PDB file with one MODEL, atoms N, CA, C and O in Angstrom:
MODEL        1
ATOM      1  N   MET A   1     -13.967 -24.647  -8.926  1.00  0.00           N
ATOM      2  CA  MET A   1     -13.706 -23.924 -10.111  1.00  0.00           C
ATOM      3  C   MET A   1     -14.421 -22.274  -9.877  1.00  0.00           C
ATOM      4  O   MET A   1     -15.613 -22.168  -9.589  1.00  0.00           O
ATOM      5  N   GLU A   2     -13.470 -20.979 -10.052  1.00  0.00           N
ATOM      6  CA  GLU A   2     -13.741 -19.624  -9.814  1.00  0.00           C
ATOM      7  C   GLU A   2     -15.077 -19.502 -10.355  1.00  0.00           C
ATOM      8  O   GLU A   2     -15.605 -20.566 -10.679  1.00  0.00           O
ATOM      9  N   VAL A   3     -15.837 -18.277 -10.550  1.00  0.00           N
ATOM     10  CA  VAL A   3     -16.682 -17.761 -11.143  1.00  0.00           C
ATOM     11  C   VAL A   3     -15.720 -16.138 -10.887  1.00  0.00           C
ATOM     12  O   VAL A   3     -15.318 -15.630  -9.840  1.00  0.00           O
ATOM     13  N   ILE A   4     -15.602 -15.668 -12.339  1.00  0.00           N
ATOM     14  CA  ILE A   4     -15.604 -14.258 -12.367  1.00  0.00           C
ATOM     15  C   ILE A   4     -16.717 -13.598 -12.939  1.00  0.00           C
ATOM     16  O   ILE A   4     -17.280 -14.168 -13.874  1.00  0.00           O
ATOM     17  N   HIS A   5     -17.038 -12.760 -12.643  1.00  0.00           N
ATOM     18  CA  HIS A   5     -18.024 -12.038 -13.306  1.00  0.00           C
ATOM     19  C   HIS A   5     -18.113 -10.776 -14.104  1.00  0.00           C
ATOM     20  O   HIS A   5     -17.846  -9.850 -13.338  1.00  0.00           O
ATOM     21  N   LYS A   6     -18.271 -10.505 -14.838  1.00  0.00           N
ATOM     22  CA  LYS A   6     -17.773  -9.654 -15.957  1.00  0.00           C
ATOM     23  C   LYS A   6     -17.644  -8.073 -15.054  1.00  0.00           C
ATOM     24  O   LYS A   6     -16.619  -7.483 -14.714  1.00  0.00           O
ATOM     25  N   GLU A   7     -19.270  -7.640 -14.811  1.00  0.00           N
ATOM     26  CA  GLU A   7     -19.090  -6.609 -13.768  1.00  0.00           C
ATOM     27  C   GLU A   7     -18.493  -5.913 -13.348  1.00  0.00           C
ATOM     28  O   GLU A   7     -18.355  -4.692 -13.432  1.00  0.00           O
ATOM     29  N   THR A   8     -17.861  -7.066 -12.577  1.00  0.00           N
ATOM     30  CA  THR A   8     -17.071  -6.920 -10.918  1.00  0.00           C
ATOM     31  C   THR A   8     -15.420  -6.745 -11.788  1.00  0.00           C
ATOM     32  O   THR A   8     -14.628  -5.804 -11.733  1.00  0.00           O
ATOM     33  N   GLN A   9     -15.358  -7.652 -12.323  1.00  0.00           N
ATOM     34  CA  GLN A   9     -14.031  -7.322 -13.613  1.00  0.00           C
ATOM     35  C   GLN A   9     -13.700  -5.755 -14.004  1.00  0.00           C
ATOM     36  O   GLN A   9     -12.805  -4.928 -13.828  1.00  0.00           O
ATOM     37  N   ALA A  10     -15.000  -5.871 -14.654  1.00  0.00           N
ATOM     38  CA  ALA A  10     -15.149  -4.276 -15.061  1.00  0.00           C
ATOM     39  C   ALA A  10     -14.473  -3.004 -14.264  1.00  0.00           C
ATOM     40  O   ALA A  10     -13.664  -2.183 -14.696  1.00  0.00           O
ATOM     41  N   LYS A  11     -15.025  -3.102 -13.052  1.00  0.00           N
ATOM     42  CA  LYS A  11     -15.230  -2.448 -12.282  1.00  0.00           C
ATOM     43  C   LYS A  11     -13.210  -2.351 -11.641  1.00  0.00           C
ATOM     44  O   LYS A  11     -12.375  -1.542 -12.046  1.00  0.00           O
ATOM     45  N   ALA A  12     -13.087  -3.002 -11.030  1.00  0.00           N
ATOM     46  CA  ALA A  12     -11.556  -3.106 -11.031  1.00  0.00           C
ATOM     47  C   ALA A  12     -10.715  -3.592 -11.699  1.00  0.00           C
ATOM     48  O   ALA A  12      -9.869  -4.419 -11.361  1.00  0.00           O
ATOM     49  N   ALA A  13     -10.928  -2.995 -12.944  1.00  0.00           N
ATOM     50  CA  ALA A  13      -9.780  -2.679 -14.270  1.00  0.00           C
ATOM     51  C   ALA A  13     -10.386  -1.424 -14.560  1.00  0.00           C
ATOM     52  O   ALA A  13      -9.743  -0.966 -15.505  1.00  0.00           O
ATOM     53  N   ALA A  14     -11.233  -0.677 -14.260  1.00  0.00           N
ATOM     54  CA  ALA A  14     -11.755   0.362 -13.973  1.00  0.00           C
ATOM     55  C   ALA A  14     -10.803   1.108 -13.172  1.00  0.00           C
ATOM     56  O   ALA A  14     -10.042   2.004 -13.537  1.00  0.00           O
ATOM     57  N   GLU A  15     -10.948   0.652 -12.144  1.00  0.00           N
ATOM     58  CA  GLU A  15      -9.963   1.117 -10.545  1.00  0.00           C
ATOM     59  C   GLU A  15      -8.855   1.394 -10.836  1.00  0.00           C
ATOM     60  O   GLU A  15      -8.036   2.288 -10.623  1.00  0.00           O
ATOM     61  N   ILE A  16      -8.950   0.395 -11.416  1.00  0.00           N
ATOM     62  CA  ILE A  16      -6.386  -0.131 -11.601  1.00  0.00           C
ATOM     63  C   ILE A  16      -6.360   0.778 -12.571  1.00  0.00           C
ATOM     64  O   ILE A  16      -5.281   1.364 -12.481  1.00  0.00           O
ATOM     65  N   LEU A  17      -7.081   1.258 -13.576  1.00  0.00           N
ATOM     66  CA  LEU A  17      -6.264   2.461 -14.255  1.00  0.00           C
ATOM     67  C   LEU A  17      -6.993   3.653 -14.564  1.00  0.00           C
ATOM     68  O   LEU A  17      -7.045   4.155 -15.687  1.00  0.00           O
ATOM     69  N   SER A  18      -7.626   4.150 -13.401  1.00  0.00           N
ATOM     70  CA  SER A  18      -7.813   5.348 -12.881  1.00  0.00           C
ATOM     71  C   SER A  18      -6.731   5.626 -11.947  1.00  0.00           C
ATOM     72  O   SER A  18      -6.566   6.841 -11.835  1.00  0.00           O
ATOM     73  N   GLN A  19      -5.875   4.880 -11.185  1.00  0.00           N
ATOM     74  CA  GLN A  19      -4.841   4.715 -10.285  1.00  0.00           C
ATOM     75  C   GLN A  19      -3.416   5.112 -11.101  1.00  0.00           C
ATOM     76  O   GLN A  19      -2.483   5.764 -10.633  1.00  0.00           O
ATOM     77  N   LEU A  20      -3.495   4.652 -12.178  1.00  0.00           N
ATOM     78  CA  LEU A  20      -2.496   4.402 -13.192  1.00  0.00           C
ATOM     79  C   LEU A  20      -2.333   5.674 -13.490  1.00  0.00           C
ATOM     80  O   LEU A  20      -1.253   6.247 -13.346  1.00  0.00           O
ATOM     81  N   ASP A  21      -4.061   6.586 -14.211  1.00  0.00           N
ATOM     82  CA  ASP A  21      -3.611   7.979 -14.700  1.00  0.00           C
ATOM     83  C   ASP A  21      -3.311   9.071 -13.518  1.00  0.00           C
ATOM     84  O   ASP A  21      -3.000  10.200 -13.896  1.00  0.00           O
ATOM     85  N   ASN A  22      -3.344   8.956 -12.893  1.00  0.00           N
ATOM     86  CA  ASN A  22      -3.271  10.044 -11.569  1.00  0.00           C
ATOM     87  C   ASN A  22      -2.110   9.701 -10.801  1.00  0.00           C
ATOM     88  O   ASN A  22      -2.192   8.941  -9.837  1.00  0.00           O
ATOM     89  N   PRO A  23      -0.707  10.378 -11.290  1.00  0.00           N
ATOM     90  CA  PRO A  23       0.511  10.184 -10.789  1.00  0.00           C
ATOM     91  C   PRO A  23       0.762  11.041  -9.068  1.00  0.00           C
ATOM     92  O   PRO A  23       1.825  11.580  -8.760  1.00  0.00           O
ATOM     93  N   LYS A  24      -0.442  10.983  -8.172  1.00  0.00           N
ATOM     94  CA  LYS A  24      -0.082  11.759  -7.526  1.00  0.00           C
ATOM     95  C   LYS A  24      -0.697  11.166  -6.556  1.00  0.00           C
ATOM     96  O   LYS A  24      -1.144  11.835  -5.624  1.00  0.00           O
ATOM     97  N   ASN A  25      -0.857   9.546  -6.605  1.00  0.00           N
ATOM     98  CA  ASN A  25      -1.183   8.444  -5.911  1.00  0.00           C
ATOM     99  C   ASN A  25      -0.181   7.928  -4.694  1.00  0.00           C
ATOM    100  O   ASN A  25       0.628   7.078  -5.065  1.00  0.00           O
ATOM    101  N   PHE A  26      -0.109   8.313  -3.291  1.00  0.00           N
ATOM    102  CA  PHE A  26       0.396   7.990  -2.504  1.00  0.00           C
ATOM    103  C   PHE A  26      -0.169   7.504  -1.412  1.00  0.00           C
ATOM    104  O   PHE A  26      -1.136   8.086  -0.920  1.00  0.00           O
ATOM    105  N   ASN A  27       0.496   6.025  -0.699  1.00  0.00           N
ATOM    106  CA  ASN A  27       0.053   5.624   0.276  1.00  0.00           C
ATOM    107  C   ASN A  27       0.583   6.415   1.599  1.00  0.00           C
ATOM    108  O   ASN A  27       1.731   6.236   2.005  1.00  0.00           O
ATOM    109  N   ARG A  28      -0.270   7.247   2.206  1.00  0.00           N
ATOM    110  CA  ARG A  28      -0.290   7.736   3.348  1.00  0.00           C
ATOM    111  C   ARG A  28       0.181   6.758   4.346  1.00  0.00           C
ATOM    112  O   ARG A  28      -0.021   5.552   4.479  1.00  0.00           O
ATOM    113  N   ALA A  29       1.488   8.405   5.604  1.00  0.00           N
ATOM    114  CA  ALA A  29       1.226   7.112   6.908  1.00  0.00           C
ATOM    115  C   ALA A  29       0.935   8.507   7.845  1.00  0.00           C
ATOM    116  O   ALA A  29       0.867   9.685   7.494  1.00  0.00           O
ATOM    117  N   LYS A  30       0.809   7.945   9.030  1.00  0.00           N
ATOM    118  CA  LYS A  30       0.583   8.525  10.070  1.00  0.00           C
ATOM    119  C   LYS A  30       1.431   8.795  10.672  1.00  0.00           C
ATOM    120  O   LYS A  30       2.224   7.862  10.796  1.00  0.00           O
ATOM    121  N   VAL A  31       1.918  10.384  11.550  1.00  0.00           N
ATOM    122  CA  VAL A  31       2.744  10.321  12.115  1.00  0.00           C
ATOM    123  C   VAL A  31       3.530   9.180  13.155  1.00  0.00           C
ATOM    124  O   VAL A  31       4.736   9.107  13.390  1.00  0.00           O
ATOM    125  N   TRP A  32       2.485   8.375  13.657  1.00  0.00           N
ATOM    126  CA  TRP A  32       3.321   7.718  14.636  1.00  0.00           C
ATOM    127  C   TRP A  32       3.715   6.525  14.117  1.00  0.00           C
ATOM    128  O   TRP A  32       4.653   5.935  14.654  1.00  0.00           O
ATOM    129  N   GLN A  33       3.118   6.021  13.085  1.00  0.00           N
ATOM    130  CA  GLN A  33       3.672   4.847  11.996  1.00  0.00           C
ATOM    131  C   GLN A  33       5.063   5.321  11.468  1.00  0.00           C
ATOM    132  O   GLN A  33       5.822   4.453  11.036  1.00  0.00           O
ATOM    133  N   MET A  34       5.332   6.207  11.468  1.00  0.00           N
ATOM    134  CA  MET A  34       7.053   6.999  11.609  1.00  0.00           C
ATOM    135  C   MET A  34       7.716   6.479  12.172  1.00  0.00           C
ATOM    136  O   MET A  34       8.590   5.644  11.939  1.00  0.00           O
ATOM    137  N   GLY A  35       7.199   7.134  13.323  1.00  0.00           N
ATOM    138  CA  GLY A  35       7.889   7.025  14.404  1.00  0.00           C
ATOM    139  C   GLY A  35       8.533   5.949  14.788  1.00  0.00           C
ATOM    140  O   GLY A  35       9.675   5.730  15.192  1.00  0.00           O
ATOM    141  N   PHE A  36       7.088   4.972  14.484  1.00  0.00           N
ATOM    142  CA  PHE A  36       6.993   3.418  15.123  1.00  0.00           C
ATOM    143  C   PHE A  36       8.523   3.010  14.446  1.00  0.00           C
ATOM    144  O   PHE A  36       9.572   2.818  15.061  1.00  0.00           O
ATOM    145  N   PHE A  37       8.266   2.942  12.881  1.00  0.00           N
ATOM    146  CA  PHE A  37       9.121   2.342  11.852  1.00  0.00           C
ATOM    147  C   PHE A  37      10.690   3.109  12.078  1.00  0.00           C
ATOM    148  O   PHE A  37      11.821   2.647  11.927  1.00  0.00           O
ATOM    149  N   ALA A  38      10.211   4.505  12.513  1.00  0.00           N
ATOM    150  CA  ALA A  38      12.420   4.704  12.909  1.00  0.00           C
ATOM    151  C   ALA A  38      12.716   3.724  14.044  1.00  0.00           C
ATOM    152  O   ALA A  38      13.532   2.849  13.757  1.00  0.00           O
ATOM    153  N   ALA A  39      12.014   3.699  15.754  1.00  0.00           N
ATOM    154  CA  ALA A  39      12.170   3.131  16.664  1.00  0.00           C
ATOM    155  C   ALA A  39      12.584   1.528  16.568  1.00  0.00           C
ATOM    156  O   ALA A  39      13.341   0.865  17.277  1.00  0.00           O
ATOM    157  N   ASN A  40      11.662   1.111  15.224  1.00  0.00           N
ATOM    158  CA  ASN A  40      12.347  -0.559  15.376  1.00  0.00           C
ATOM    159  C   ASN A  40      13.599  -0.567  14.726  1.00  0.00           C
ATOM    160  O   ASN A  40      14.626  -1.175  15.029  1.00  0.00           O
ATOM    161  N   ASN A  41      13.356   0.225  13.753  1.00  0.00           N
ATOM    162  CA  ASN A  41      15.115   0.403  12.925  1.00  0.00           C
ATOM    163  C   ASN A  41      16.132   0.370  13.803  1.00  0.00           C
ATOM    164  O   ASN A  41      16.953  -0.546  13.848  1.00  0.00           O
ATOM    165  N   THR A  42      16.123   1.928  14.961  1.00  0.00           N
ATOM    166  CA  THR A  42      16.536   1.466  15.549  1.00  0.00           C
ATOM    167  C   THR A  42      17.354   1.003  16.817  1.00  0.00           C
ATOM    168  O   THR A  42      18.556   1.172  17.026  1.00  0.00           O
ATOM    169  N   ALA A  43      16.200   0.236  17.796  1.00  0.00           N
ATOM    170  CA  ALA A  43      16.213  -1.026  18.284  1.00  0.00           C
ATOM    171  C   ALA A  43      16.936  -2.375  17.539  1.00  0.00           C
ATOM    172  O   ALA A  43      17.761  -3.069  18.132  1.00  0.00           O
ATOM    173  N   THR A  44      16.463  -2.650  16.048  1.00  0.00           N
ATOM    174  CA  THR A  44      17.044  -3.823  14.778  1.00  0.00           C
ATOM    175  C   THR A  44      18.438  -3.517  14.903  1.00  0.00           C
ATOM    176  O   THR A  44      19.050  -4.441  15.440  1.00  0.00           O
ATOM    177  N   ASN A  45      19.274  -2.358  14.535  1.00  0.00           N
ATOM    178  CA  ASN A  45      20.075  -2.249  14.667  1.00  0.00           C
ATOM    179  C   ASN A  45      21.051  -2.135  15.598  1.00  0.00           C
ATOM    180  O   ASN A  45      22.174  -2.604  15.415  1.00  0.00           O
ATOM    181  N   ALA A  46      20.663  -1.436  16.782  1.00  0.00           N
ATOM    182  CA  ALA A  46      20.894  -1.647  18.297  1.00  0.00           C
ATOM    183  C   ALA A  46      21.488  -2.980  18.936  1.00  0.00           C
ATOM    184  O   ALA A  46      22.501  -3.293  19.561  1.00  0.00           O
ATOM    185  N   PHE A  47      20.247  -3.655  18.421  1.00  0.00           N
ATOM    186  CA  PHE A  47      20.542  -5.687  18.790  1.00  0.00           C
ATOM    187  C   PHE A  47      21.832  -6.179  17.979  1.00  0.00           C
ATOM    188  O   PHE A  47      22.558  -7.142  18.224  1.00  0.00           O
ATOM    189  N   MET A  48      21.887  -5.513  17.243  1.00  0.00           N
ATOM    190  CA  MET A  48      22.744  -6.261  15.799  1.00  0.00           C
ATOM    191  C   MET A  48      23.917  -5.610  16.257  1.00  0.00           C
ATOM    192  O   MET A  48      24.914  -6.260  15.944  1.00  0.00           O
ATOM    193  N   PHE A  49      24.197  -4.474  16.939  1.00  0.00           N
ATOM    194  CA  PHE A  49      25.729  -4.171  16.996  1.00  0.00           C
ATOM    195  C   PHE A  49      26.289  -4.681  18.381  1.00  0.00           C
ATOM    196  O   PHE A  49      27.483  -4.548  18.651  1.00  0.00           O
TER     197      PHE A  49
ENDMDL
END
């Protein structure tokens, strides 16, 4: 049986609520990650074609 600590649960809930209140909470991707993503999609489409 899993033991849930009230203090830990309260901290997690507060963190989730603070993220919901901030509309500018974006995930940031590095340039090389976007490049590899585009290359992966291009290679997949070329292979399927």
